Backbone as CSV, one residue per row, in Angstrom:
resi,resn,N_x,N_y,N_z,CA_x,CA_y,CA_z,C_x,C_y,C_z
1,MET,-16.462,34.309,-15.848,-14.894,33.933,-15.786,-14.629,33.556,-14.348
2,THR,-14.252,34.613,-13.802,-13.619,34.860,-12.228,-14.278,33.739,-11.473
3,ASP,-14.948,33.590,-11.759,-16.383,32.600,-10.616,-15.660,31.222,-11.245
4,SER,-15.165,30.411,-12.740,-14.863,29.399,-12.918,-13.422,29.280,-12.414
5,LEU,-12.780,30.066,-12.155,-11.790,30.124,-11.862,-11.456,29.947,-10.666
6,ILE,-12.056,30.628,-9.415,-12.241,30.537,-8.291,-12.871,28.743,-7.792
7,ALA,-13.075,28.381,-8.834,-14.057,27.076,-8.079,-12.793,25.894,-8.764
8,VAL,-12.089,26.360,-9.967,-11.262,25.544,-10.277,-10.101,24.992,-9.086
9,CYS,-9.480,26.629,-9.033,-8.478,26.781,-7.548,-8.780,25.665,-7.192
10,CYS,-10.269,25.816,-5.966,-10.822,24.858,-5.295,-10.856,23.353,-5.181
11,ALA,-11.445,23.391,-6.398,-11.345,22.148,-6.179,-9.632,21.539,-6.674
12,ALA,-8.877,22.637,-7.246,-7.649,22.016,-7.098,-6.820,21.592,-5.768
13,ALA,-7.095,22.262,-5.217,-6.536,22.860,-3.200,-7.035,21.285,-2.632
14,LEU,-8.369,21.063,-2.768,-9.010,20.038,-2.302,-8.414,18.776,-2.583
15,THR,-8.093,18.038,-4.282,-7.772,17.207,-4.576,-6.318,16.611,-4.008
16,LEU,-5.188,17.579,-3.673,-4.022,17.239,-2.981,-3.913,17.177,-1.896
17,LEU,-5.550,18.309,-1.003,-5.245,18.166,0.154,-5.447,16.734,0.410
18,LEU,-6.502,16.209,-0.354,-7.130,14.953,-0.040,-6.229,13.473,-0.365
19,LYS,-5.336,13.949,-1.321,-3.860,13.038,-1.873,-3.142,12.366,-0.898
20,SER,-2.577,13.821,-0.266,-1.928,14.130,0.469,-2.387,13.311,2.351
21,ALA,-3.509,13.566,2.641,-3.969,12.525,3.677,-3.997,11.287,3.216
22,VAL,-4.740,10.523,2.382,-4.688,8.955,1.606,-3.014,9.197,2.093
23,GLY,-2.161,9.331,1.712,-0.954,9.511,1.611,-0.354,9.000,2.874
24,LEU,-0.339,10.013,3.862,-0.422,9.798,4.795,-0.427,9.067,5.392
25,ALA,-2.057,8.142,5.081,-2.209,7.385,6.569,-2.055,6.075,6.036
26,ARG,-1.574,6.160,4.202,-0.639,5.024,3.677,0.968,4.630,4.460
27,ALA,1.272,5.637,4.437,2.479,5.809,4.819,3.338,4.799,5.980
28,GLY,2.617,4.595,7.135,2.750,3.934,7.905,3.772,4.078,8.883
29,GLY,4.773,5.006,8.739,5.683,5.958,9.340,7.895,5.106,8.880
30,THR,6.545,4.433,7.920,8.255,3.332,7.807,8.487,3.598,6.574
31,ASP,8.555,5.046,5.417,9.377,4.952,4.259,9.312,7.019,4.723
32,PRO,9.730,7.645,4.943,9.847,8.380,4.964,9.687,9.511,3.842
33,SER,10.063,8.742,2.539,10.235,9.955,1.477,8.596,9.424,0.533
34,ALA,7.667,8.723,1.131,6.426,9.004,0.718,6.448,10.123,1.658
35,GLU,6.239,9.869,3.291,5.201,10.847,4.217,5.465,12.130,3.586
36,ALA,7.378,12.858,2.774,6.769,14.174,2.445,6.603,14.504,1.030
37,ARG,7.000,13.394,0.206,5.595,13.692,-0.838,3.579,13.702,-0.788
38,SER,3.809,13.417,1.013,2.965,13.649,1.119,2.143,15.273,1.697
39,VAL,3.339,15.594,2.562,3.677,16.663,3.187,3.903,17.907,1.843
40,THR,4.835,17.536,1.441,4.895,18.731,-0.161,3.385,18.575,-0.635
41,SER,2.803,17.393,-0.683,1.416,17.841,-1.424,0.336,18.740,-1.021
42,ALA,0.427,18.174,0.538,-0.670,19.604,1.397,0.319,20.293,1.330
43,LEU,1.442,20.535,1.236,1.901,22.537,0.963,1.110,23.356,-0.392
44,TYR,1.129,22.016,-1.125,1.095,22.671,-2.917,-0.611,23.077,-2.565
45,GLY,-1.669,22.074,-2.377,-2.799,22.350,-1.058,-3.393,23.704,-0.437
46,CYS,-2.175,23.719,0.196,-2.346,24.930,1.227,-2.340,26.422,0.324
47,GLY,-0.787,26.230,-1.015,-0.775,26.942,-1.415,-2.075,27.811,-2.190
48,ILE,-2.516,26.144,-3.239,-3.512,26.689,-4.319,-4.510,27.306,-2.811
49,ALA,-5.192,26.860,-1.849,-5.887,27.582,-1.642,-5.520,28.969,-0.874
50,VAL,-4.692,28.911,-0.462,-4.151,30.874,0.253,-5.097,31.937,-1.343
51,LEU,-3.564,30.911,-2.163,-3.785,31.329,-3.980,-5.888,32.350,-4.314
52,ALA,-6.500,30.360,-3.851,-7.638,31.132,-4.178,-8.438,32.004,-3.560
53,LEU,-8.519,31.822,-2.376,-9.332,33.217,-0.883,-8.249,34.457,-1.481
54,GLY,-7.173,34.241,-1.858,-6.942,35.956,-2.414,-7.463,36.227,-4.127
55,LEU,-7.507,35.578,-4.451,-8.647,35.808,-5.810,-10.222,36.079,-5.609
56,PHE,-10.897,34.830,-4.543,-12.129,35.293,-4.649,-12.016,36.983,-3.626
57,ILE,-11.212,37.169,-2.623,-11.840,38.613,-2.487,-10.911,39.822,-3.102
58,THR,-10.163,39.746,-4.185,-9.752,40.782,-5.771,-10.625,40.624,-6.300
59,LEU,-11.303,39.490,-6.685,-11.712,39.672,-8.010,-13.656,39.773,-7.406
60,THR,-13.705,39.464,-6.297,-15.194,39.446,-5.484,-15.866,41.049,-4.728
């Protein structure tokens, strides 16, 4: 059960980080709101990654 929870958290974090990387590549510097959305996604992805690391350390 805990392994699947950690795997789901890692997959969510990687998805958000990939989404933000693609968004930053497409933004091109002309639309600040697109860059802000990408940075927000990256921050959420990092937060979920830290949560997954905490779960891994705590539960294993």
